[in-house]
NUMAR-65664 format. One line per field, with one value per residue (C-alpha): x, y, z; residue number from 1; chain. Coordinates in steps of 0.2 Angstrom, whole numbers. Layout:
BEGIN
x c(X|...)
y c(Y|...)
z c(Z|...)
i c(NUM|...)
ch c(A|...)
% end
This chain:
BEGIN
x c(145|142|132|116|116|121|106|94|101|97|80|75|81|72|56|58|61|45|35|41|40|22|17|25|16|0|3|9|28|41|46|63|62|53|69|79|68|68|86|86|74|80|100|113|115|101|89|82|97|89|101|120|129|131|148|143|127|136|147|131|124|139|135|119|127|137|121|113|128|128|109|112|125|113|101|115|115|119|103|92|103|101|83|80|85|102|97|90|106|116|105|111|128|127|116|130|144|133|127|144|150|137|138|158|157|145|158|171|160|158|177|176|192|193|194|181|169|171|169|152|146|149|139|123|124|115|97|89|86|77|65|61|58|47|37|35|29|16|9|8|21|35|28|25|38|45|45|56|66|69|74|86|95|95|103|117|119|120|134|142|144|160|171|164|168|186|187|185|202|211|205|211|228|240|255|263|255|266|264|245|246|257|242|229|239|240|221|218|230|222|205|208|217|201|189|199|200|182|177|187|181|163|161|172|170|154|143|149|145|128|125|127|109|111|115|105|89|92|86|96|113|109|106|122|133|126|131|147|150|143|152|168|170|167|181|193|190|194|209|216|214|199|181|172|157|168|170|150|144|157|152|133|137|145|131|117|123|123|108|104|102|84|85|99|89|74|86|95|79|73|91|94|78|84|102|95|83|99|108|94|92|112|111|97|109|123|112|111|93|100|113|99|87|101|106|89|90|106|101|85|95|107|93|84|100|104|87|85|101|97|79|85|99|88|73|85|93|77|71|85|83|65|54|39|42|30|39|55|51|42|57|68|56|57|77|79|83|99|103|108|125|128|130|143|152|151|158|174|176|175|189|200|198|190|176|174|161|150|150|146|131|125|126|118|104|101|101|87|77|78|73|57|51|54|36|28|38|34|16|15|25|11|-2|12|17|0|-3|13|10|-8|-2|14|17|32|42|37|49|45|40|28|20|18|11|-2|-7|-11|-25|-36|-39|-54|-47|-32|-22|-11|2|8|15|7|-11|-10|-7|-20|-33|-26|-30|-48|-44|-32|-45|-46|-28|-28|-40|-29|-16|-4|5|19|35|45|54|50|32|30|41|28|13|20|24|6|0|-5|0|11|22|35|28|22|2|0|6|-6|0|0|-18|-24|-15|-24|-40|-47|-65|-65|-61|-74|-63|-49|-40|-28|-17|-2|1|5|-12|-7|-3|-18|-29|-20|-25|-42|-46|-39|-48|-65|-62|-56|-68|-83|-91|-77|-79|-65|-58|-46|-33|-32|-18|-25|-43|-43|-41|-56|-69|-59|-58|-76|-78|-68|-77|-70|-84|-75|-63|-53|-45|-28|-31|-48|-41|-26|-38|-48|-33|-25|-44|-45|-27|-30|-46|-36|-24|-29|-27|-37|-51|-53|-56)
y c(149|131|125|123|140|148|136|144|161|157|151|167|178|169|168|187|189|180|189|205|201|195|212|220|212|214|234|231|234|222|207|211|228|217|206|222|230|212|211|229|225|207|211|224|240|247|232|218|209|192|187|191|180|193|187|170|174|187|173|163|179|181|165|172|186|173|163|179|183|165|166|183|175|162|176|182|180|192|188|192|209|215|211|226|238|246|263|257|248|264|273|260|263|282|280|272|284|300|296|291|308|318|310|311|329|330|321|332|347|339|336|318|316|308|291|291|300|287|273|281|285|267|261|271|271|253|249|235|222|211|225|234|217|212|227|229|211|213|228|221|233|222|224|245|256|261|242|238|252|248|230|235|248|234|221|233|237|220|218|233|224|214|229|240|226|226|245|248|238|249|265|259|256|268|263|273|276|265|251|254|251|236|229|233|223|209|210|209|195|185|189|182|166|163|166|154|140|142|141|125|118|121|120|104|94|100|101|84|78|85|77|60|53|47|64|76|68|68|84|81|78|93|104|99|101|118|123|117|126|142|141|134|148|160|153|151|170|174|163|172|188|194|199|183|191|189|170|168|178|171|154|158|165|151|138|151|148|129|116|116|134|133|118|125|142|132|121|135|146|141|139|159|164|158|164|181|181|179|192|205|200|201|219|224|217|228|244|254|260|270|280|282|291|302|307|307|324|320|303|309|323|311|299|314|319|302|299|316|313|296|300|316|307|291|303|315|300|293|309|312|295|301|292|302|315|304|287|295|301|285|275|287|284|264|266|279|267|260|242|228|227|244|235|224|238|248|234|233|252|252|237|247|262|272|278|280|271|285|287|269|271|285|277|260|271|280|264|256|272|272|253|258|271|261|252|268|277|264|263|282|281|276|289|303|297|297|315|321|313|321|338|341|340|329|337|329|328|336|319|316|333|330|313|320|334|322|315|303|289|284|269|268|254|256|243|232|217|199|205|221|211|199|215|223|208|213|230|226|229|247|250|267|272|265|273|263|269|258|262|250|252|234|236|252|242|228|240|250|233|228|245|254|272|271|280|277|287|284|285|289|307|320|329|313|310|328|329|314|323|310|317|309|292|278|264|262|247|247|231|235|223|236|239|256|261|255|263|279|279|274|287|300|293|292|311|316|304|300|292|280|262|256|238|235|219|214|203|199|195|205|221|218|226|241|244|242|253|266|266|251|244|228|219|204|194|185|171|167|168|157|144|143|141|127|118|120|113|98|93|93|80|63|52|64|66|48|45)
z c(352|348|333|342|348|330|323|335|331|313|315|326|312|299|310|313|294|290|302|295|278|280|287|273|261|270|267|249|254|247|259|258|266|280|281|284|298|307|307|314|327|334|332|331|341|351|347|357|355|352|339|344|331|318|313|310|301|290|284|279|271|260|252|249|239|230|225|220|207|202|198|189|178|174|167|156|137|124|115|129|132|115|116|128|116|112|119|135|138|134|146|159|156|156|172|181|175|178|194|200|193|201|217|217|214|229|239|235|240|256|259|258|247|230|234|247|235|220|232|240|223|217|231|228|210|209|212|221|207|219|226|210|200|214|215|196|196|211|201|184|176|170|153|153|145|162|166|152|154|172|168|155|167|181|170|167|185|188|176|183|201|197|189|204|217|208|209|228|233|220|228|245|239|247|238|224|208|198|210|208|189|192|204|189|178|191|194|175|173|188|181|164|172|183|168|157|171|174|155|152|169|166|148|146|162|172|156|150|168|168|150|159|160|177|184|171|175|195|203|219|210|199|214|222|207|204|222|219|204|211|228|221|208|221|231|216|214|232|232|217|228|216|221|224|214|198|201|205|190|177|183|181|164|157|163|158|139|142|138|156|160|164|175|185|188|194|206|215|216|232|240|233|242|259|258|250|267|277|268|270|288|291|284|297|310|306|305|320|324|338|327|314|326|333|315|307|299|290|285|277|268|262|256|247|239|233|227|218|209|203|198|189|179|173|169|159|149|144|139|128|119|115|128|134|149|159|155|158|175|180|175|186|202|199|200|214|227|233|230|240|233|242|259|250|241|258|269|256|258|277|277|264|275|262|274|293|304|304|286|284|296|287|269|277|285|269|258|271|269|250|250|262|250|233|233|236|223|210|215|212|195|183|189|188|171|164|172|165|147|147|153|146|129|123|108|92|76|60|52|66|64|44|46|58|47|33|42|32|45|57|65|77|84|98|100|84|93|90|96|87|71|74|76|60|50|52|45|30|17|23|27|21|35|49|60|70|85|92|103|94|76|72|75|64|50|51|50|36|27|29|21|36|41|56|68|82|97|116|114|131|128|127|112|100|103|102|85|79|78|90|87|69|76|74|80|94|97|112|113|123|138|151|162|167|149|142|155|151|133|136|147|136|120|130|135|117|106|117|102|96|98|110|109|123|126|144|149|165|170|186|176|164|175|178|158|157|171|162|146|136|124|121|132|127|139|136|148|141|123|128|137|122|110|121|122|103|101|112|103|87|94|86|102|112|99|97|117)
i c(1|2|3|4|5|6|7|8|9|10|11|12|13|14|15|16|17|18|19|20|21|22|23|24|25|26|27|28|29|30|31|32|33|34|35|36|37|38|39|40|41|42|43|44|45|46|47|48|49|50|51|52|53|54|55|56|57|58|59|60|61|62|63|64|65|66|67|68|69|70|71|72|73|74|75|76|77|78|79|80|81|82|83|84|85|86|87|88|89|90|91|92|93|94|95|96|97|98|99|100|101|102|103|104|105|106|107|108|109|110|111|112|113|114|115|116|117|118|119|120|121|122|123|124|125|126|127|128|129|130|131|132|133|134|135|136|137|138|139|140|141|142|143|144|145|146|147|148|149|150|151|152|153|154|155|156|157|158|159|160|161|162|163|164|165|166|167|168|169|170|171|172|173|174|175|176|177|178|179|180|181|182|183|184|185|186|187|188|189|190|191|192|193|194|195|196|197|198|199|200|201|202|203|204|205|206|207|208|209|210|211|212|213|214|215|216|217|218|219|220|221|222|223|224|225|226|227|228|229|230|231|232|233|234|235|236|237|238|239|240|241|242|243|244|245|246|247|248|249|250|251|252|253|254|255|256|257|258|259|260|261|262|263|264|265|266|267|268|269|270|271|272|273|274|275|276|277|278|279|280|281|282|283|284|285|286|287|288|289|290|291|292|293|294|295|296|297|298|299|300|301|302|303|304|305|306|307|308|309|310|311|312|313|314|315|316|317|318|319|320|321|322|323|324|325|326|327|328|329|330|331|332|333|334|335|336|337|338|339|340|341|342|343|344|345|346|347|348|349|350|351|352|353|354|355|356|357|358|359|360|361|362|363|364|365|366|367|368|369|370|371|372|373|374|375|376|377|378|379|380|381|382|383|384|385|386|387|388|389|390|391|392|393|394|395|396|397|398|399|400|401|402|403|404|405|406|407|408|409|410|411|412|413|414|415|416|417|418|419|420|421|422|423|424|425|426|427|428|429|430|431|432|433|434|435|436|437|438|439|440|441|442|443|444|445|446|447|448|449|450|451|452|453|454|455|456|457|458|459|460|461|462|463|464|465|466|467|468|469|470|471|472|473|474|475|476|477|478|479|480|481|482|483|484|485|486|487|488|489|490|491|492|493|494|495|496|497|498|499|500|501|502|503|504|505|506|507|508|509|510|511|512|513|514|515|516|517|518|519|520|521|522|523|524|525|526|527|528|529|530|531|532|533|534|535|536|537|538|539|540|541|542|543|544|545|546|547)
ch c(A|A|A|A|A|A|A|A|A|A|A|A|A|A|A|A|A|A|A|A|A|A|A|A|A|A|A|A|A|A|A|A|A|A|A|A|A|A|A|A|A|A|A|A|A|A|A|A|A|A|A|A|A|A|A|A|A|A|A|A|A|A|A|A|A|A|A|A|A|A|A|A|A|A|A|A|A|A|A|A|A|A|A|A|A|A|A|A|A|A|A|A|A|A|A|A|A|A|A|A|A|A|A|A|A|A|A|A|A|A|A|A|A|A|A|A|A|A|A|A|A|A|A|A|A|A|A|A|A|A|A|A|A|A|A|A|A|A|A|A|A|A|A|A|A|A|A|A|A|A|A|A|A|A|A|A|A|A|A|A|A|A|A|A|A|A|A|A|A|A|A|A|A|A|A|A|A|A|A|A|A|A|A|A|A|A|A|A|A|A|A|A|A|A|A|A|A|A|A|A|A|A|A|A|A|A|A|A|A|A|A|A|A|A|A|A|A|A|A|A|A|A|A|A|A|A|A|A|A|A|A|A|A|A|A|A|A|A|A|A|A|A|A|A|A|A|A|A|A|A|A|A|A|A|A|A|A|A|A|A|A|A|A|A|A|A|A|A|A|A|A|A|A|A|A|A|A|A|A|A|A|A|A|A|A|A|A|A|A|A|A|A|A|A|A|A|A|A|A|A|A|A|A|A|A|A|A|A|A|A|A|A|A|A|A|A|A|A|A|A|A|A|A|A|A|A|A|A|A|A|A|A|A|A|A|A|A|A|A|A|A|A|A|A|A|A|A|A|A|A|A|A|A|A|A|A|A|A|A|A|A|A|A|A|A|A|A|A|A|A|A|A|A|A|A|A|A|A|A|A|A|A|A|A|A|A|A|A|A|A|A|A|A|A|A|A|A|A|A|A|A|A|A|A|A|A|A|A|A|A|A|A|A|A|A|A|A|A|A|A|A|A|A|A|A|A|A|A|A|A|A|A|A|A|A|A|A|A|A|A|A|A|A|A|A|A|A|A|A|A|A|A|A|A|A|A|A|A|A|A|A|A|A|A|A|A|A|A|A|A|A|A|A|A|A|A|A|A|A|A|A|A|A|A|A|A|A|A|A|A|A|A|A|A|A|A|A|A|A|A|A|A|A|A|A|A|A|A|A|A|A|A|A|A|A|A|A|A|A|A|A|A|A|A|A|A|A|A|A|A|A|A|A|A|A|A|A|A|A|A|A|A|A|A|A|A|A)
% end
């Protein structure tokens, strides 16, 4: 196939992805799912066979994986990681280990063999970062408790891609165990060498080049240099017989902690989207819709098994660290899918001879089914969480019960972030009458320091609100940023305390009418407040005031 034929094939695949992605968006699905479906329709086995250059397109798509890992590394910083909460991060680590353990046991029960079972469990333990974050953003759930929990786990999963990619070749090593240990030592040594080379190359050479005014202020040159760094590091890891994922991620991590991180993220975003589209489309090319149809029942059974295990593991972990039952289950539903890196790890496992062609097709098919279900599961999560929190009591500790039994307040503030603290300023003169409920320990400490009663809890749970004697409340201020959580609290307060005055923060204007319809007496919109603050700030600028 010559260059022009390959170009035509790429254009046809992108066109099919655009059409399928647009249709998915219209029915509130993720466009990435549409890209998968487009690849299944236009190429591969049992399809229209419009695209036949699978090998060449897969080669291009591998660059998309490298740029995806490079961009993930750009987002990595210890400050950001720790800001997600140590318990949430611990849940992310335990989720991978427990999911792999449960699915490895299932694989052994099905006579897959230990190495194959571990490889399969590694494939499906990760969720789809691109799909989950896209759906959470579309549904304004990024700031909800289940959204924050999901982001923390996804970040841990993204970091786990590199060690899992290194694990697969080791599982496929058929040499004696002593040689395997030597190979592990060799991989570790090569990895340290690559990291050191990248560290000095990027932090001493690349960053100094970027600081040159003629280059740092020229976007075209920054884009070219960023691509050179990302793909060059990928090649370096491959040349050292390591996972290319390691080189791409480490290069992104080093640049992500440089002064140019924000500019580089913006510069590579568009290129990443195109290559990621080709990656999902190429995954569709390797899928076999005919095989999937003939083996529909086993595929659905496997999809159900994976989904149930992942949802249960995540829900139990977050329940153990004292999140509410509804929030824990909602987080599990958000993370029940199989991620895009399953296809990368699956290809490695197939090359290493760990799994057969049929097993690979089954796993790819199950992953596609789970991705198709992801938007629906995330859409169901808030409603199911609200119902569960309102009808299934969460266990309260003795301190919380004691606080609620000594009731001497008639005002309630839900959420003590910047908005909650601003609302509390109006009530500081009667602090003894105010109860503050916040999910974070920092918010509770701030409220107590200001003289308010405060407790760390999830206000969406039915038990918390019922023990507050809501019939005595005169004022309820709801300041949490998540729409679904705010609506859950508002609806319960309206049912339990119909005479209380309710003031609700609405982060987006499109939700204001919904809050009013649900019974909010006052709705304060973030967008209007920000606009007013910007206007006042601009008017105070001397140069502007004088015009």
